[in-house]
PDB file of N, CA, C and O in Angstrom:
ATOM      1  N   MET A   1      -6.498 154.725 186.085  1.00  0.00           N
ATOM      2  CA  MET A   1      -5.721 154.588 185.611  1.00  0.00           C
ATOM      3  C   MET A   1      -5.394 156.682 185.081  1.00  0.00           C
ATOM      4  O   MET A   1      -6.284 157.533 185.051  1.00  0.00           O
ATOM      5  N   ALA A   2      -4.124 156.881 184.806  1.00  0.00           N
ATOM      6  CA  ALA A   2      -3.940 158.404 184.765  1.00  0.00           C
ATOM      7  C   ALA A   2      -4.507 158.741 183.372  1.00  0.00           C
ATOM      8  O   ALA A   2      -4.586 157.943 182.438  1.00  0.00           O
ATOM      9  N   THR A   3      -4.929 160.159 183.356  1.00  0.00           N
ATOM     10  CA  THR A   3      -5.570 160.875 182.101  1.00  0.00           C
ATOM     11  C   THR A   3      -4.006 160.972 181.655  1.00  0.00           C
ATOM     12  O   THR A   3      -3.076 160.438 182.261  1.00  0.00           O
ATOM     13  N   ASN A   4      -3.899 161.796 180.422  1.00  0.00           N
ATOM     14  CA  ASN A   4      -2.707 162.809 179.819  1.00  0.00           C
ATOM     15  C   ASN A   4      -2.664 163.829 180.696  1.00  0.00           C
ATOM     16  O   ASN A   4      -1.489 163.951 181.042  1.00  0.00           O
ATOM     17  N   ASN A   5      -3.369 164.648 181.248  1.00  0.00           N
ATOM     18  CA  ASN A   5      -3.780 165.659 181.537  1.00  0.00           C
ATOM     19  C   ASN A   5      -2.943 165.340 183.407  1.00  0.00           C
ATOM     20  O   ASN A   5      -2.101 166.105 183.877  1.00  0.00           O
ATOM     21  N   GLU A   6      -3.282 164.527 183.877  1.00  0.00           N
ATOM     22  CA  GLU A   6      -2.337 163.943 185.057  1.00  0.00           C
ATOM     23  C   GLU A   6      -1.062 163.542 184.618  1.00  0.00           C
ATOM     24  O   GLU A   6      -0.141 163.932 185.336  1.00  0.00           O
ATOM     25  N   GLN A   7      -0.834 163.038 183.881  1.00  0.00           N
ATOM     26  CA  GLN A   7       0.802 162.360 183.763  1.00  0.00           C
ATOM     27  C   GLN A   7       1.479 163.747 183.290  1.00  0.00           C
ATOM     28  O   GLN A   7       2.641 163.800 183.693  1.00  0.00           O
ATOM     29  N   ALA A   8       1.105 164.841 182.581  1.00  0.00           N
ATOM     30  CA  ALA A   8       1.293 165.993 181.774  1.00  0.00           C
ATOM     31  C   ALA A   8       2.236 166.283 183.096  1.00  0.00           C
ATOM     32  O   ALA A   8       3.374 165.905 183.375  1.00  0.00           O
ATOM     33  N   VAL A   9       1.078 167.296 183.947  1.00  0.00           N
ATOM     34  CA  VAL A   9       1.329 167.505 185.058  1.00  0.00           C
ATOM     35  C   VAL A   9       2.340 167.074 186.029  1.00  0.00           C
ATOM     36  O   VAL A   9       3.170 167.784 186.596  1.00  0.00           O
ATOM     37  N   THR A  10       2.157 165.841 186.139  1.00  0.00           N
ATOM     38  CA  THR A  10       2.767 165.107 187.103  1.00  0.00           C
ATOM     39  C   THR A  10       4.516 165.279 186.410  1.00  0.00           C
ATOM     40  O   THR A  10       5.610 165.414 186.960  1.00  0.00           O
ATOM     41  N   TYR A  11       4.274 165.231 185.607  1.00  0.00           N
ATOM     42  CA  TYR A  11       6.156 165.166 184.541  1.00  0.00           C
ATOM     43  C   TYR A  11       6.759 166.451 185.077  1.00  0.00           C
ATOM     44  O   TYR A  11       7.912 166.612 185.479  1.00  0.00           O
ATOM     45  N   ALA A  12       5.710 167.395 185.006  1.00  0.00           N
ATOM     46  CA  ALA A  12       6.023 168.878 185.032  1.00  0.00           C
ATOM     47  C   ALA A  12       6.624 169.398 186.610  1.00  0.00           C
ATOM     48  O   ALA A  12       7.515 170.199 186.897  1.00  0.00           O
ATOM     49  N   ALA A  13       5.651 168.505 187.524  1.00  0.00           N
ATOM     50  CA  ALA A  13       6.107 169.060 188.956  1.00  0.00           C
ATOM     51  C   ALA A  13       7.559 168.168 188.980  1.00  0.00           C
ATOM     52  O   ALA A  13       8.589 168.628 189.473  1.00  0.00           O
ATOM     53  N   LEU A  14       7.480 167.019 188.457  1.00  0.00           N
ATOM     54  CA  LEU A  14       8.919 166.742 188.679  1.00  0.00           C
ATOM     55  C   LEU A  14       9.942 167.237 188.281  1.00  0.00           C
ATOM     56  O   LEU A  14      10.939 167.256 189.002  1.00  0.00           O
ATOM     57  N   ILE A  15       9.939 167.828 186.864  1.00  0.00           N
ATOM     58  CA  ILE A  15      11.370 168.536 186.676  1.00  0.00           C
ATOM     59  C   ILE A  15      11.242 169.721 187.130  1.00  0.00           C
ATOM     60  O   ILE A  15      12.278 170.258 186.740  1.00  0.00           O
ATOM     61  N   LEU A  16      10.389 170.841 187.958  1.00  0.00           N
ATOM     62  CA  LEU A  16      10.235 171.541 188.649  1.00  0.00           C
ATOM     63  C   LEU A  16      10.983 171.749 190.216  1.00  0.00           C
ATOM     64  O   LEU A  16      11.577 172.687 190.747  1.00  0.00           O
ATOM     65  N   ALA A  17      10.547 170.090 190.723  1.00  0.00           N
ATOM     66  CA  ALA A  17      11.176 169.718 191.363  1.00  0.00           C
ATOM     67  C   ALA A  17      13.050 169.639 191.751  1.00  0.00           C
ATOM     68  O   ALA A  17      13.950 170.072 192.471  1.00  0.00           O
ATOM     69  N   ASP A  18      12.722 168.794 190.712  1.00  0.00           N
ATOM     70  CA  ASP A  18      14.335 168.551 190.420  1.00  0.00           C
ATOM     71  C   ASP A  18      15.623 169.821 189.931  1.00  0.00           C
ATOM     72  O   ASP A  18      16.843 169.664 189.981  1.00  0.00           O
ATOM     73  N   ASP A  19      14.853 171.068 189.467  1.00  0.00           N
ATOM     74  CA  ASP A  19      15.541 172.147 189.565  1.00  0.00           C
ATOM     75  C   ASP A  19      15.494 172.804 190.481  1.00  0.00           C
ATOM     76  O   ASP A  19      15.985 173.929 190.381  1.00  0.00           O
ATOM     77  N   GLY A  20      15.027 172.483 191.464  1.00  0.00           N
ATOM     78  CA  GLY A  20      14.684 172.858 192.859  1.00  0.00           C
ATOM     79  C   GLY A  20      13.665 174.279 192.996  1.00  0.00           C
ATOM     80  O   GLY A  20      13.729 175.096 193.914  1.00  0.00           O
ATOM     81  N   VAL A  21      12.899 174.314 192.044  1.00  0.00           N
ATOM     82  CA  VAL A  21      11.991 175.528 191.942  1.00  0.00           C
ATOM     83  C   VAL A  21      10.594 174.942 192.166  1.00  0.00           C
ATOM     84  O   VAL A  21      10.128 173.847 191.848  1.00  0.00           O
ATOM     85  N   GLU A  22      10.010 176.096 192.871  1.00  0.00           N
ATOM     86  CA  GLU A  22       8.876 176.360 193.423  1.00  0.00           C
ATOM     87  C   GLU A  22       7.571 175.879 192.853  1.00  0.00           C
ATOM     88  O   GLU A  22       7.045 176.538 191.956  1.00  0.00           O
ATOM     89  N   ILE A  23       6.914 174.594 193.382  1.00  0.00           N
ATOM     90  CA  ILE A  23       6.087 174.260 192.490  1.00  0.00           C
ATOM     91  C   ILE A  23       4.396 174.991 192.660  1.00  0.00           C
ATOM     92  O   ILE A  23       3.535 174.813 193.522  1.00  0.00           O
ATOM     93  N   THR A  24       4.425 175.932 191.317  1.00  0.00           N
ATOM     94  CA  THR A  24       2.843 176.532 191.465  1.00  0.00           C
ATOM     95  C   THR A  24       1.999 176.069 190.452  1.00  0.00           C
ATOM     96  O   THR A  24       2.118 174.993 189.865  1.00  0.00           O
ATOM     97  N   ALA A  25       1.183 176.878 190.276  1.00  0.00           N
ATOM     98  CA  ALA A  25       0.381 176.477 189.323  1.00  0.00           C
ATOM     99  C   ALA A  25       0.607 176.867 188.040  1.00  0.00           C
ATOM    100  O   ALA A  25       0.333 176.204 187.039  1.00  0.00           O
ATOM    101  N   ASP A  26       1.145 178.027 188.072  1.00  0.00           N
ATOM    102  CA  ASP A  26       1.141 178.894 187.127  1.00  0.00           C
ATOM    103  C   ASP A  26       2.315 178.765 186.170  1.00  0.00           C
ATOM    104  O   ASP A  26       2.414 179.192 185.020  1.00  0.00           O
ATOM    105  N   LYS A  27       3.703 177.669 187.347  1.00  0.00           N
ATOM    106  CA  LYS A  27       4.757 177.381 186.364  1.00  0.00           C
ATOM    107  C   LYS A  27       4.091 175.533 185.783  1.00  0.00           C
ATOM    108  O   LYS A  27       4.350 175.160 184.639  1.00  0.00           O
ATOM    109  N   LEU A  28       3.474 174.837 186.518  1.00  0.00           N
ATOM    110  CA  LEU A  28       3.388 174.041 185.983  1.00  0.00           C
ATOM    111  C   LEU A  28       2.589 174.109 184.419  1.00  0.00           C
ATOM    112  O   LEU A  28       3.060 173.348 183.574  1.00  0.00           O
ATOM    113  N   LEU A  29       1.672 174.786 184.090  1.00  0.00           N
ATOM    114  CA  LEU A  29       0.424 175.367 183.400  1.00  0.00           C
ATOM    115  C   LEU A  29       1.622 176.126 182.230  1.00  0.00           C
ATOM    116  O   LEU A  29       1.195 176.407 181.111  1.00  0.00           O
ATOM    117  N   ALA A  30       3.066 176.415 182.564  1.00  0.00           N
ATOM    118  CA  ALA A  30       3.707 177.392 181.685  1.00  0.00           C
ATOM    119  C   ALA A  30       4.495 176.494 181.238  1.00  0.00           C
ATOM    120  O   ALA A  30       4.717 176.589 180.031  1.00  0.00           O
ATOM    121  N   LEU A  31       5.294 175.158 182.095  1.00  0.00           N
ATOM    122  CA  LEU A  31       5.923 173.813 181.684  1.00  0.00           C
ATOM    123  C   LEU A  31       5.003 173.281 180.905  1.00  0.00           C
ATOM    124  O   LEU A  31       5.336 173.438 179.730  1.00  0.00           O
ATOM    125  N   THR A  32       3.751 172.584 181.039  1.00  0.00           N
ATOM    126  CA  THR A  32       3.272 171.979 179.954  1.00  0.00           C
ATOM    127  C   THR A  32       2.940 172.562 178.558  1.00  0.00           C
ATOM    128  O   THR A  32       2.946 171.855 177.550  1.00  0.00           O
ATOM    129  N   LYS A  33       2.664 173.826 178.547  1.00  0.00           N
ATOM    130  CA  LYS A  33       2.461 175.057 177.309  1.00  0.00           C
ATOM    131  C   LYS A  33       3.778 174.652 176.226  1.00  0.00           C
ATOM    132  O   LYS A  33       4.077 174.337 175.074  1.00  0.00           O
ATOM    133  N   THR A  34       4.299 174.949 177.654  1.00  0.00           N
ATOM    134  CA  THR A  34       5.809 175.460 176.272  1.00  0.00           C
ATOM    135  C   THR A  34       6.325 173.993 175.731  1.00  0.00           C
ATOM    136  O   THR A  34       7.133 173.955 174.803  1.00  0.00           O
ATOM    137  N   ALA A  35       5.674 172.398 176.537  1.00  0.00           N
ATOM    138  CA  ALA A  35       5.796 171.422 175.791  1.00  0.00           C
ATOM    139  C   ALA A  35       4.833 171.470 175.128  1.00  0.00           C
ATOM    140  O   ALA A  35       4.246 171.962 176.091  1.00  0.00           O
ATOM    141  N   GLY A  36       4.284 171.443 174.587  1.00  0.00           N
ATOM    142  CA  GLY A  36       2.878 171.848 173.488  1.00  0.00           C
ATOM    143  C   GLY A  36       1.970 170.860 173.951  1.00  0.00           C
ATOM    144  O   GLY A  36       1.412 170.077 173.182  1.00  0.00           O
ATOM    145  N   ILE A  37       1.737 170.870 175.668  1.00  0.00           N
ATOM    146  CA  ILE A  37       0.695 170.334 176.374  1.00  0.00           C
ATOM    147  C   ILE A  37      -0.678 170.862 176.779  1.00  0.00           C
ATOM    148  O   ILE A  37      -0.934 170.848 177.983  1.00  0.00           O
ATOM    149  N   GLU A  38      -1.170 171.112 176.321  1.00  0.00           N
ATOM    150  CA  GLU A  38      -2.524 171.838 176.824  1.00  0.00           C
ATOM    151  C   GLU A  38      -3.222 171.420 177.802  1.00  0.00           C
ATOM    152  O   GLU A  38      -4.121 170.627 177.522  1.00  0.00           O
ATOM    153  N   ILE A  39      -3.033 171.807 179.210  1.00  0.00           N
ATOM    154  CA  ILE A  39      -4.280 170.671 180.324  1.00  0.00           C
ATOM    155  C   ILE A  39      -4.776 171.621 180.752  1.00  0.00           C
ATOM    156  O   ILE A  39      -4.300 172.702 180.403  1.00  0.00           O
ATOM    157  N   GLU A  40      -5.977 171.595 181.716  1.00  0.00           N
ATOM    158  CA  GLU A  40      -6.877 171.928 181.746  1.00  0.00           C
ATOM    159  C   GLU A  40      -6.619 172.664 183.404  1.00  0.00           C
ATOM    160  O   GLU A  40      -6.577 171.883 184.355  1.00  0.00           O
ATOM    161  N   PRO A  41      -6.478 173.974 183.627  1.00  0.00           N
ATOM    162  CA  PRO A  41      -5.699 174.543 184.840  1.00  0.00           C
ATOM    163  C   PRO A  41      -5.801 173.805 186.041  1.00  0.00           C
ATOM    164  O   PRO A  41      -4.861 173.666 186.823  1.00  0.00           O
ATOM    165  N   ILE A  42      -7.608 173.044 186.289  1.00  0.00           N
ATOM    166  CA  ILE A  42      -8.057 172.563 187.733  1.00  0.00           C
ATOM    167  C   ILE A  42      -6.834 171.781 187.962  1.00  0.00           C
ATOM    168  O   ILE A  42      -6.550 171.783 189.160  1.00  0.00           O
ATOM    169  N   TRP A  43      -5.575 170.762 186.855  1.00  0.00           N
ATOM    170  CA  TRP A  43      -4.848 169.879 187.504  1.00  0.00           C
ATOM    171  C   TRP A  43      -3.617 170.539 187.765  1.00  0.00           C
ATOM    172  O   TRP A  43      -2.665 169.946 188.274  1.00  0.00           O
ATOM    173  N   ALA A  44      -3.585 171.872 187.404  1.00  0.00           N
ATOM    174  CA  ALA A  44      -2.100 172.620 187.709  1.00  0.00           C
ATOM    175  C   ALA A  44      -2.410 172.902 188.960  1.00  0.00           C
ATOM    176  O   ALA A  44      -1.531 172.827 189.818  1.00  0.00           O
ATOM    177  N   ASN A  45      -3.677 173.265 189.281  1.00  0.00           N
ATOM    178  CA  ASN A  45      -3.799 173.837 190.482  1.00  0.00           C
ATOM    179  C   ASN A  45      -4.014 172.914 191.537  1.00  0.00           C
ATOM    180  O   ASN A  45      -3.565 173.141 192.661  1.00  0.00           O
ATOM    181  N   LEU A  46      -4.821 171.644 191.207  1.00  0.00           N
ATOM    182  CA  LEU A  46      -4.669 170.549 192.672  1.00  0.00           C
ATOM    183  C   LEU A  46      -3.543 170.286 193.059  1.00  0.00           C
ATOM    184  O   LEU A  46      -3.244 170.214 194.251  1.00  0.00           O
ATOM    185  N   PHE A  47      -2.533 170.055 191.844  1.00  0.00           N
ATOM    186  CA  PHE A  47      -1.235 169.197 192.235  1.00  0.00           C
ATOM    187  C   PHE A  47      -0.296 170.620 192.910  1.00  0.00           C
ATOM    188  O   PHE A  47       0.616 170.273 193.660  1.00  0.00           O
ATOM    189  N   ALA A  48      -0.452 172.127 192.703  1.00  0.00           N
ATOM    190  CA  ALA A  48      -0.208 172.728 193.152  1.00  0.00           C
ATOM    191  C   ALA A  48      -0.476 172.583 194.764  1.00  0.00           C
ATOM    192  O   ALA A  48       0.434 172.324 195.551  1.00  0.00           O
ATOM    193  N   LYS A  49      -1.951 172.800 195.185  1.00  0.00           N
ATOM    194  CA  LYS A  49      -1.775 172.773 196.340  1.00  0.00           C
ATOM    195  C   LYS A  49      -1.374 171.055 197.071  1.00  0.00           C
ATOM    196  O   LYS A  49      -1.306 171.063 198.300  1.00  0.00           O
ATOM    197  N   ALA A  50      -1.244 170.332 196.708  1.00  0.00           N
ATOM    198  CA  ALA A  50      -1.569 169.395 197.094  1.00  0.00           C
ATOM    199  C   ALA A  50       0.390 168.708 197.422  1.00  0.00           C
ATOM    200  O   ALA A  50       0.829 168.019 198.343  1.00  0.00           O
ATOM    201  N   LEU A  51       1.055 169.285 196.252  1.00  0.00           N
ATOM    202  CA  LEU A  51       2.785 169.366 196.774  1.00  0.00           C
ATOM    203  C   LEU A  51       3.264 171.045 197.411  1.00  0.00           C
ATOM    204  O   LEU A  51       4.459 171.313 197.542  1.00  0.00           O
ATOM    205  N   GLU A  52       2.338 171.910 197.709  1.00  0.00           N
ATOM    206  CA  GLU A  52       2.278 173.172 198.523  1.00  0.00           C
ATOM    207  C   GLU A  52       2.989 173.213 199.787  1.00  0.00           C
ATOM    208  O   GLU A  52       2.302 172.851 200.743  1.00  0.00           O
ATOM    209  N   GLY A  53       4.459 173.635 200.111  1.00  0.00           N
ATOM    210  CA  GLY A  53       5.276 173.335 201.310  1.00  0.00           C
ATOM    211  C   GLY A  53       5.964 171.979 201.502  1.00  0.00           C
ATOM    212  O   GLY A  53       6.581 171.739 202.540  1.00  0.00           O
ATOM    213  N   ARG A  54       5.848 170.998 200.396  1.00  0.00           N
ATOM    214  CA  ARG A  54       6.463 169.678 200.164  1.00  0.00           C
ATOM    215  C   ARG A  54       7.683 169.793 199.904  1.00  0.00           C
ATOM    216  O   ARG A  54       8.107 170.718 199.211  1.00  0.00           O
ATOM    217  N   ASN A  55       8.616 168.659 200.537  1.00  0.00           N
ATOM    218  CA  ASN A  55       9.939 168.410 199.348  1.00  0.00           C
ATOM    219  C   ASN A  55       9.709 166.884 198.471  1.00  0.00           C
ATOM    220  O   ASN A  55      10.211 165.775 198.654  1.00  0.00           O
ATOM    221  N   VAL A  56       8.879 167.307 197.618  1.00  0.00           N
ATOM    222  CA  VAL A  56       8.999 166.063 196.800  1.00  0.00           C
ATOM    223  C   VAL A  56      10.331 165.283 196.250  1.00  0.00           C
ATOM    224  O   VAL A  56       9.954 164.298 195.615  1.00  0.00           O
ATOM    225  N   ASN A  57      11.613 165.375 196.273  1.00  0.00           N
ATOM    226  CA  ASN A  57      12.475 164.786 196.513  1.00  0.00           C
ATOM    227  C   ASN A  57      12.365 163.983 197.802  1.00  0.00           C
ATOM    228  O   ASN A  57      12.671 162.792 197.746  1.00  0.00           O
ATOM    229  N   ASP A  58      11.888 164.600 199.163  1.00  0.00           N
ATOM    230  CA  ASP A  58      12.353 163.460 200.294  1.00  0.00           C
ATOM    231  C   ASP A  58      10.506 162.666 199.791  1.00  0.00           C
ATOM    232  O   ASP A  58      10.341 161.469 200.027  1.00  0.00           O
ATOM    233  N   LEU A  59       9.497 163.374 199.230  1.00  0.00           N
ATOM    234  CA  LEU A  59       8.522 162.055 199.375  1.00  0.00           C
ATOM    235  C   LEU A  59       8.967 161.064 198.459  1.00  0.00           C
ATOM    236  O   LEU A  59       8.876 159.853 198.662  1.00  0.00           O
ATOM    237  N   LEU A  60       9.601 161.764 197.134  1.00  0.00           N
ATOM    238  CA  LEU A  60       9.855 160.423 196.340  1.00  0.00           C
ATOM    239  C   LEU A  60      11.296 159.506 197.261  1.00  0.00           C
ATOM    240  O   LEU A  60      11.146 158.290 197.137  1.00  0.00           O
ATOM    241  N   MET A  61      12.245 159.787 197.888  1.00  0.00           N
ATOM    242  CA  MET A  61      12.712 159.118 198.418  1.00  0.00           C
ATOM    243  C   MET A  61      12.450 158.221 199.247  1.00  0.00           C
ATOM    244  O   MET A  61      13.197 157.245 199.323  1.00  0.00           O
ATOM    245  N   ASN A  62      11.230 158.351 200.131  1.00  0.00           N
ATOM    246  CA  ASN A  62      10.979 157.895 201.054  1.00  0.00           C
ATOM    247  C   ASN A  62       9.667 157.207 200.979  1.00  0.00           C
ATOM    248  O   ASN A  62       8.887 157.042 201.916  1.00  0.00           O
ATOM    249  N   ILE A  63       9.494 156.754 199.515  1.00  0.00           N
ATOM    250  CA  ILE A  63       7.902 156.584 198.775  1.00  0.00           C
ATOM    251  C   ILE A  63       8.283 154.587 199.956  1.00  0.00           C
ATOM    252  O   ILE A  63       7.607 154.196 200.908  1.00  0.00           O
ATOM    253  N   GLY A  64       9.053 154.137 199.565  1.00  0.00           N
ATOM    254  CA  GLY A  64       9.449 152.953 200.196  1.00  0.00           C
ATOM    255  C   GLY A  64       9.028 152.167 201.658  1.00  0.00           C
ATOM    256  O   GLY A  64       8.777 151.025 202.043  1.00  0.00           O
ATOM    257  N   ALA A  65       9.134 153.756 202.289  1.00  0.00           N
ATOM    258  CA  ALA A  65       8.472 153.553 203.639  1.00  0.00           C
ATOM    259  C   ALA A  65       7.394 153.346 204.057  1.00  0.00           C
ATOM    260  O   ALA A  65       7.130 152.554 204.962  1.00  0.00           O
ATOM    261  N   VAL A  66       6.251 154.358 203.168  1.00  0.00           N
ATOM    262  CA  VAL A  66       4.933 154.118 202.866  1.00  0.00           C
ATOM    263  C   VAL A  66       4.445 152.740 202.413  1.00  0.00           C
ATOM    264  O   VAL A  66       3.413 152.178 202.779  1.00  0.00           O
ATOM    265  N   CYS A  67       5.173 152.388 201.733  1.00  0.00           N
ATOM    266  CA  CYS A  67       4.192 150.993 201.192  1.00  0.00           C
ATOM    267  C   CYS A  67       4.299 149.964 201.951  1.00  0.00           C
ATOM    268  O   CYS A  67       3.675 148.936 201.689  1.00  0.00           O
TER     269      CYS A  67
END
C-alpha cells in the first residue's frame, strides 16, 4: 500500500505532467510544500529519477498495453 509521501509525490508528478512541466525533484518538493504536505526529499528524488526523460502522458495512455 502506498504511503502518504508516495501518494503526494505521485499526484504532484501528474500535475506537473498535465501542465507540460519537466518533472524534477525540486518542482515536486515545491508543489507538495505549496499544498501543505511535507514529504521526505528521497521520494521526490526517486520519482524524478524514475520519470526522467519519460513522457508521463504516454505512460498513462499505454498502461493497458503492459497489463
